[in-house]
Structure formats: C-alpha cells, structure tokens
C-alpha positions in Angstrom: 120.6 49.2 67.9 118.7 50.3 70.9 119.6 53.8 72.0 120.1 54.1 75.8 120.6 57.7 76.8 122.1 58.6 80.2 121.5 62.1 81.4 124.0 63.2 83.9 123.2 66.2 86.1 126.5 67.9 87.2 124.9 70.3 89.6 125.4 69.9 93.4 121.9 71.1 93.9 120.6 68.0 92.2 116.7 68.1 91.8 116.7 71.7 92.9 118.9 72.9 90.1 118.3 74.6 86.8 120.3 71.8 85.1 117.5 69.4 86.3 114.8 71.6 84.9 116.5 71.5 81.4 116.9 67.7 81.9 113.3 67.1 82.7 112.2 68.8 79.5 114.8 66.8 77.6 113.9 63.5 79.2 110.2 63.9 78.5 111.0 64.5 74.8 113.3 61.4 74.6 110.7 59.1 76.2 108.1 60.4 73.8 110.3 59.0 71.1 110.3 55.7 72.7 114.0 56.0 73.7 115.4 54.4 76.8 116.4 57.2 79.1 117.8 57.4 82.7 119.2 60.0 84.8 121.8 60.2 87.6 122.8 63.0 89.9 126.6 63.3 90.5 125.9 65.3 93.6 124.3 62.2 95.3 126.5 59.4 93.9 130.0 60.8 93.1 131.5 58.5 95.6 129.7 55.5 94.3 132.2 54.8 91.5 131.1 51.4 90.7 127.5 52.4 90.3 128.5 55.3 88.1 130.4 53.0 85.8 127.5 50.5 85.7 125.3 53.3 84.6 127.7 54.4 81.9 128.0 50.9 80.7 124.2 50.7 80.3 124.2 53.6 77.8 125.5 54.5 74.4 124.7 58.3 74.5 125.8 60.5 77.4 124.1 64.0 77.8 125.9 65.9 80.5 123.9 69.0 81.9 126.0 71.1 84.3 126.2 74.6 85.6 129.5 76.5 85.2 131.5 78.1 87.9 134.3 80.5 87.0 134.0 79.4 83.4 134.5 75.7 84.4 132.3 72.7 84.9 131.6 71.9 88.6 134.1 70.0 90.7 131.8 66.8 90.8 131.8 66.8 87.0 135.7 66.8 86.9 135.6 64.1 89.5 133.2 62.2 87.4 135.6 62.6 84.4 138.6 61.3 86.5 136.6 58.3 87.6 135.6 57.4 84.1 138.9 57.9 82.7 140.7 55.8 85.5 138.4 53.0 84.7 138.1 53.3 81.0 139.2 49.7 80.6 135.9 48.7 82.3 133.7 50.4 79.8 131.8 48.0 77.5 130.6 50.3 74.8 133.3 51.4 72.4 131.0 53.6 70.3 129.9 56.0 73.1 128.6 59.4 72.0 128.5 62.6 74.2 126.7 65.9 74.2 127.0 68.7 76.8 124.5 71.4 77.9 126.0 74.0 80.1 124.2 76.8 81.9 125.5 80.1 83.2 124.4 82.9 85.5 125.8 85.3 83.0 124.1 86.6 79.7 127.2 86.2 77.6 127.2 82.9 75.6 131.0 82.8 75.6 130.9 82.1 79.3 130.5 78.4 78.5 133.2 78.1 75.9 136.0 76.9 78.4 133.7 74.5 80.1 132.6 72.9 76.9 136.1 72.7 75.6 136.9 70.7 78.7 134.1 68.3 78.0 135.2 67.8 74.5 138.8 67.1 75.5 137.5 64.5 77.9 135.4 62.9 75.2 138.6 62.8 73.0 140.7 61.1 75.5 137.9 58.6 76.1 137.5 58.0 72.3 133.9 59.0 72.6 132.1 60.5 69.6 131.8 64.3 70.5 128.5 65.5 69.4 129.0 69.1 70.6 127.8 71.4 73.3 125.7 74.5 74.0 125.6 77.0 76.7 122.3 78.2 78.1 122.8 81.9 79.0 121.5 83.3 81.2 120.3 80.2 83.0 119.3 81.9 86.2 115.9 82.9 84.7 114.9 79.3 84.8 115.0 79.6 88.6 113.9 76.1 89.3 110.7 76.4 87.2 109.6 74.7 83.9 111.0 76.2 80.7 108.7 78.9 79.6 108.5 81.4 76.8 111.8 83.1 77.6 113.5 79.8 76.6 111.4 78.9 73.5 114.7 78.9 71.4 116.1 76.4 73.9 113.0 74.1 73.7 113.2 74.2 69.9 116.9 73.2 70.3 116.0 70.4 72.6 113.4 69.2 70.1 116.0 69.0 67.3 118.6 67.3 69.6 116.1 64.6 70.3 115.2 64.2 66.7 118.8 63.9 65.7 119.7 61.4 68.4 116.6 59.4 67.5 117.7 59.3 63.9 121.3 58.6 64.7 122.4 61.8 62.9 125.0 64.5 63.8 123.6 67.3 65.9 122.1 69.9 63.4 123.9 73.1 63.0 120.5 74.7 63.7 120.8 73.7 67.4 124.2 75.7 67.7 122.7 78.6 65.8 119.7 78.7 68.2 122.1 78.7 71.2 124.6 81.2 69.7 122.8 84.2 71.2 121.5 84.8 74.9 118.0 83.9 75.6 117.4 87.4 76.8 119.0 90.7 75.8 122.2 91.5 77.8 120.8 95.1 78.1 117.6 93.8 79.7 119.5 91.5 82.0 121.9 94.3 83.2 118.9 96.7 83.7 117.2 94.0 85.8 120.5 93.7 87.7 120.6 97.3 88.4 117.0 97.2 89.8 118.0 94.2 92.1 121.2 96.1 93.2 119.2 99.1 94.1 116.6 97.1 96.0 119.4 95.2 97.9 121.1 98.6 98.9 117.8 99.9 100.1 117.3 96.7 102.2 120.7 96.5 103.7 122.1 99.9 103.4 124.9 101.4 101.1 127.7 101.1 103.6 126.9 97.2 104.1 126.5 96.6 100.4 129.8 98.1 99.4 131.8 97.0 102.4 135.0 95.1 101.8 136.0 91.9 103.5 136.3 92.2 107.3 134.5 95.5 107.3 131.0 94.1 108.0 
C-alpha cells in the first residue's frame, strides 16, 4: 500500500515558524525515501474546511507539527480537530495513523506533555492509530533557520521516524529516548536568558522593564 504522508503545520506563523523548519527537514527525508508527502498550513486554510478534509482523505499518515502555548496546542490546531471530528463520516481511510511533534519555548521537556495528550485523545476519538508524540525543547533556538548541531539528536530522531514509517513499523523507543531530554542544558538556557534580560534592561531601563500593567 502506498504511503501518503500529510504534514500539518499548526503554527499561525506558517512558513516563518520553527514548526515549518522542522517539517522541511522531515519532508526532505520522506521524499528521499520515495514516499508521497504533502504539507498544509492551518494558518492559511483553517476556514477552508472542505479542502482540509480532502487533504486528509488523500493521506494515510498524519504528522502534526505545532508550537505549544500555555501548555496547549494552538487554537487553529484545536479548530482543525473540531473540523475533522465533526466530519469524521466523510473520511475515507479507516486506518489512519497519527504522529505529533510539538515545540516549546521552554527548556523543560514536560511542557509538551499536556499538548501531546490532547492530540492522543483526538486520535483515540477518531479511531486513528496513535504513533506517539515528541516535544522539541527548547524550540526557540531554531529561530527560523535550518536545524543545526544543537539539534543533532532531533535530526537523528527524524531519521528514525522516517525509517519506521517507511517500513510500516511502530515508532522506535529510541525516538522518544532521544527527545526525553532538552536539546540544550536548562542551566545554559537560563544563563543566556539572564544575559538577554540584562541587555534588555540596559536598553529600556529598569523602571520600564519591571513596570506593571498601566504603569508604562
């Protein structure tokens, strides 16, 4: 059976998002394995419900890549879930699979737990085969650029994900092990944060930086 992978970008920033950077690396690897792969941006077509359903119907594997806000997936992802659930009778493929990659601005891996759980519950209610999910933390260091040495473990995880999908296997435990620790030490991340904080205070002034709402 031909594998048709649909990558769904859940960031409202679309092509300018870190989610899209991750997807570009993943899509390239999938195409190199001669797998059919397409991509949609929910930020551009969330109101085009029929088009979204058509795209889902063309696929048998969904890979959702989304940022998380306040420990949750973006609002357009939730709207996507609602659209698909409300139109589940229109879906052709009864053996759909789903994998999720979230990315967070925080260095703590656990920040993505709630969002990934939400996605797994959606997959359960849709009778999709849940392949699992990983959180990229911190994702902010991608900063719209190609994945570099900082994310070598993520690149390795993506390689394994592609191999598993190509071979129609379960996602390897190695993928979740690679993503089980931050891609940069939280100590380094916090140290860099303090440097940025001090630089900002120097630029705008201490009173402005620490001002409360309505005091500026």
